[in-house]
C-alpha positions as CSV (number, residue, x, y, z in Angstrom):
1,X,10.3,8.7,-23.5
2,X,13.0,7.4,-25.8
3,X,16.0,8.9,-24.1
4,X,17.1,11.9,-26.0
5,X,16.5,15.6,-25.2
6,X,17.8,19.1,-25.7
7,X,19.1,21.5,-23.1
8,X,20.7,24.4,-25.0
9,X,19.6,27.5,-23.1
10,X,21.5,29.0,-20.2
11,X,20.9,28.3,-16.5
12,X,19.5,31.8,-16.1
13,X,16.9,31.2,-18.8
14,X,15.7,28.1,-16.9
15,X,15.7,30.0,-13.6
16,X,13.6,32.7,-15.1
17,X,11.1,30.0,-16.3
18,X,10.9,28.6,-12.7
19,X,10.1,32.1,-11.3
20,X,11.4,31.1,-7.9
21,X,12.1,33.9,-5.4
22,X,15.1,32.2,-3.9
23,X,18.8,33.1,-4.7
24,X,20.6,30.7,-7.0
25,X,23.6,28.6,-6.0
26,X,25.0,27.9,-9.4
27,X,27.4,25.1,-10.1
28,X,26.2,24.7,-13.7
29,X,28.0,27.7,-15.2
30,X,26.6,30.8,-16.9
31,X,27.0,30.0,-20.6
32,X,24.3,28.3,-22.8
33,X,24.6,24.5,-22.5
34,X,24.2,24.0,-26.3
35,X,23.2,20.3,-25.8
36,X,21.0,19.7,-28.7
37,X,21.0,15.9,-28.6
38,X,21.7,14.8,-25.1
39,X,21.7,11.0,-24.4
40,X,21.6,9.0,-21.2
41,X,24.7,9.4,-19.0
42,X,25.1,13.0,-20.2
43,X,25.8,15.5,-17.4
44,X,22.8,17.8,-17.4
45,X,21.8,20.9,-15.3
46,X,19.5,19.8,-12.5
47,X,17.7,22.0,-10.0
48,X,16.8,21.3,-6.4
49,X,16.0,23.4,-3.4
50,X,18.4,23.7,-0.5
51,X,17.0,25.6,2.4
52,X,16.2,29.1,1.1
53,X,18.2,28.6,-2.0
54,X,17.7,27.2,-5.5
55,X,20.7,25.1,-6.4
56,X,21.8,24.0,-9.9
57,X,24.4,21.2,-10.4
58,X,25.5,19.2,-13.4
59,X,24.3,15.6,-12.7
60,X,24.4,12.5,-14.8
61,X,21.2,11.4,-16.5
62,X,20.5,7.9,-15.1
63,X,20.6,6.4,-11.6
64,X,20.4,3.0,-10.0
65,X,20.7,2.0,-6.3
66,X,24.1,0.7,-5.2
67,X,22.8,-2.8,-4.7
68,X,21.8,-3.2,-8.3
69,X,24.7,-4.6,-10.4
70,X,23.0,-6.4,-13.3
71,X,21.3,-3.7,-15.2
72,X,22.1,-0.3,-16.8
73,X,21.0,2.8,-14.8
74,X,17.4,3.7,-15.7
75,X,16.8,7.2,-17.0
76,X,13.1,7.3,-16.2
77,X,10.8,6.3,-13.4
78,X,7.1,5.4,-13.9
79,X,4.9,7.8,-11.9
80,X,2.6,5.0,-10.6
81,X,5.5,3.1,-9.1
82,X,8.2,5.6,-8.1
83,X,6.7,6.6,-4.7
84,X,6.2,3.1,-3.4
85,X,8.7,0.8,-5.2
86,X,11.9,-0.4,-3.6
87,X,14.1,0.5,-6.5
88,X,13.8,4.3,-6.1
89,X,13.1,4.4,-2.4
90,X,16.5,5.9,-1.6
91,X,15.9,9.0,-3.8
92,X,12.1,9.5,-3.7
93,X,12.5,12.2,-1.1
94,X,15.2,13.9,-3.2
95,X,13.0,15.9,-5.5
96,X,14.4,17.8,-8.4
97,X,13.5,19.5,-11.7
98,X,15.3,19.3,-15.0
99,X,14.5,22.2,-17.3
100,X,14.8,21.3,-21.0
101,X,14.0,22.9,-24.3
102,X,12.5,19.8,-26.0
103,X,12.7,16.0,-26.2
104,X,12.7,13.5,-29.0
105,X,10.7,10.4,-29.8
106,X,10.9,7.9,-32.6
107,X,7.8,6.7,-34.5
108,X,7.3,3.7,-36.7
109,X,5.7,5.1,-39.9
110,X,6.3,2.0,-42.0
111,X,9.6,3.0,-43.5
112,X,12.9,1.3,-43.2
113,X,13.8,3.4,-40.1
114,X,11.7,5.0,-37.5
115,X,11.0,8.7,-37.9
116,X,12.2,11.0,-35.1
117,X,10.0,13.8,-33.8
118,X,10.8,16.8,-31.6
119,X,8.3,17.7,-28.9
120,X,8.4,21.2,-27.4
121,X,6.0,23.7,-25.8
122,X,4.0,25.8,-28.2
123,X,5.1,29.0,-26.5
124,X,8.8,27.8,-26.7
125,X,9.2,28.2,-22.9
126,X,11.5,25.8,-21.1
127,X,9.8,22.5,-20.1
128,X,10.0,21.8,-16.4
129,X,10.2,18.0,-15.8
130,X,9.7,16.4,-12.4
131,X,12.8,14.3,-11.4
132,X,14.3,12.6,-8.4
133,X,18.0,11.8,-7.9
134,X,21.1,11.6,-5.9
135,X,23.1,14.9,-6.2
136,X,25.5,17.2,-4.4
137,X,24.3,19.3,-1.5
138,X,25.8,21.5,1.2
139,X,27.0,18.4,3.2
140,X,28.2,16.2,0.4
141,X,30.1,17.1,-2.8
142,X,29.8,15.3,-6.1
143,X,30.0,11.5,-6.0
144,X,30.4,8.8,-8.6
145,X,27.0,7.5,-7.4
146,X,25.2,10.7,-8.3
147,X,22.5,10.6,-11.0
148,X,18.8,11.4,-11.6
149,X,15.8,10.0,-13.4
150,X,12.9,11.8,-15.0
151,X,9.4,10.8,-13.9
152,X,7.2,9.6,-16.7
153,X,3.5,8.9,-17.2
154,X,1.2,7.6,-19.8
155,X,0.8,10.0,-22.7
156,X,-2.5,11.8,-23.2
157,X,-4.2,13.5,-26.1
158,X,-2.6,13.6,-29.5
159,X,0.8,12.9,-27.9
160,X,-0.2,9.2,-27.7
161,X,0.4,9.0,-31.5
162,X,4.1,9.9,-30.9
163,X,4.9,7.7,-27.9
164,X,2.9,5.9,-25.2
165,X,4.9,7.6,-22.4
166,X,6.0,11.2,-21.7
167,X,7.8,13.2,-19.0
168,X,5.7,14.6,-16.2
169,X,6.0,18.3,-17.0
170,X,4.8,20.9,-14.5
171,X,3.7,24.5,-14.5
172,X,6.2,26.9,-12.8
173,X,3.9,27.1,-9.7
174,X,3.7,23.3,-9.3
175,X,7.4,22.9,-10.1
176,X,8.2,25.2,-7.2
177,X,5.9,23.3,-4.9
178,X,7.4,20.0,-6.0
179,X,10.9,21.3,-5.2
180,X,10.0,22.6,-1.8
181,X,11.3,20.2,0.9
182,X,8.3,21.3,3.1
183,X,5.8,19.8,0.6
184,X,4.5,16.6,2.2
185,X,5.2,13.3,0.4
186,X,1.5,12.7,-0.2
187,X,1.1,16.1,-1.9
188,X,4.2,15.6,-4.0
189,X,2.8,12.3,-5.2
190,X,-0.5,14.0,-6.1
191,X,1.3,16.6,-8.1
192,X,3.0,14.2,-10.4
193,X,0.1,11.8,-10.6
194,X,-2.7,14.3,-11.3
195,X,-1.4,17.8,-12.1
196,X,0.9,17.6,-15.1
197,X,0.6,19.9,-18.0
198,X,-1.9,19.0,-20.7
199,X,-0.9,17.7,-24.2
200,X,-2.4,20.9,-25.6
201,X,0.5,22.9,-24.3
202,X,2.9,21.0,-26.7
203,X,3.6,20.7,-30.4
204,X,5.6,18.2,-32.3
205,X,7.2,17.8,-35.8
206,X,9.5,15.6,-37.7
207,X,13.3,16.2,-37.6
208,X,16.2,14.9,-39.5
209,X,17.2,11.2,-38.8
210,X,20.7,12.5,-38.0
211,X,19.4,13.0,-34.4
212,X,19.7,9.2,-34.0
213,X,23.5,9.5,-33.9
214,X,24.5,10.8,-30.5
215,X,27.7,12.2,-32.0
216,X,25.6,14.7,-33.9
217,X,25.1,17.8,-31.7
218,X,24.6,20.6,-34.2
219,X,21.8,23.1,-33.6
220,X,20.1,22.2,-37.0
221,X,18.9,18.9,-35.4
222,X,16.0,20.8,-33.8
223,X,14.8,22.2,-37.2
224,X,11.7,20.8,-38.9
225,X,12.4,18.2,-41.6
226,X,10.2,17.1,-44.4
């Protein structure tokens, strides 16, 4: 995953996609986010479950433990290492979901510049990505150390031609199970390792190279480009 995505719907559209029965604690606002070209360090709407509530906060994309000083905050965590490595140990139990509209990848097609592609669900429904992070809760407000990473896995099916890694995306049922604090750690690991959505649920197409400039945020960036 190259590090660019879109989150332009409203929090209520994303809640509807999750189909969770719990009441929403909403710190993300009610208006559409209109983030068509979000880059690392952007504040994005992140879901986690807090008791019998679903909570949404704006959290920075990217996280590193406090003891790491010599590298930028990663934005992704490899699924085969995240549950057992020391780097993400502090946040492995802090499961979250980031709902997005699409993400972008860049492909070397032999030209002077790589060609960007947009990947989205064929049914246009929000994409529910497994994540972990450090984020506000009932006991602690926002902190400068807050952040999250998206869990990624090897690409499968035709998506391999676009990029060798992709976000771990979950069905609404599995996303709710992933968010549930009562879900055992072993089961959570099984969900992200073995039960992500198939490549057949997605489609991809070329978009304008203007998406490469993070200053460009216009809605036309998600349109097909020949």
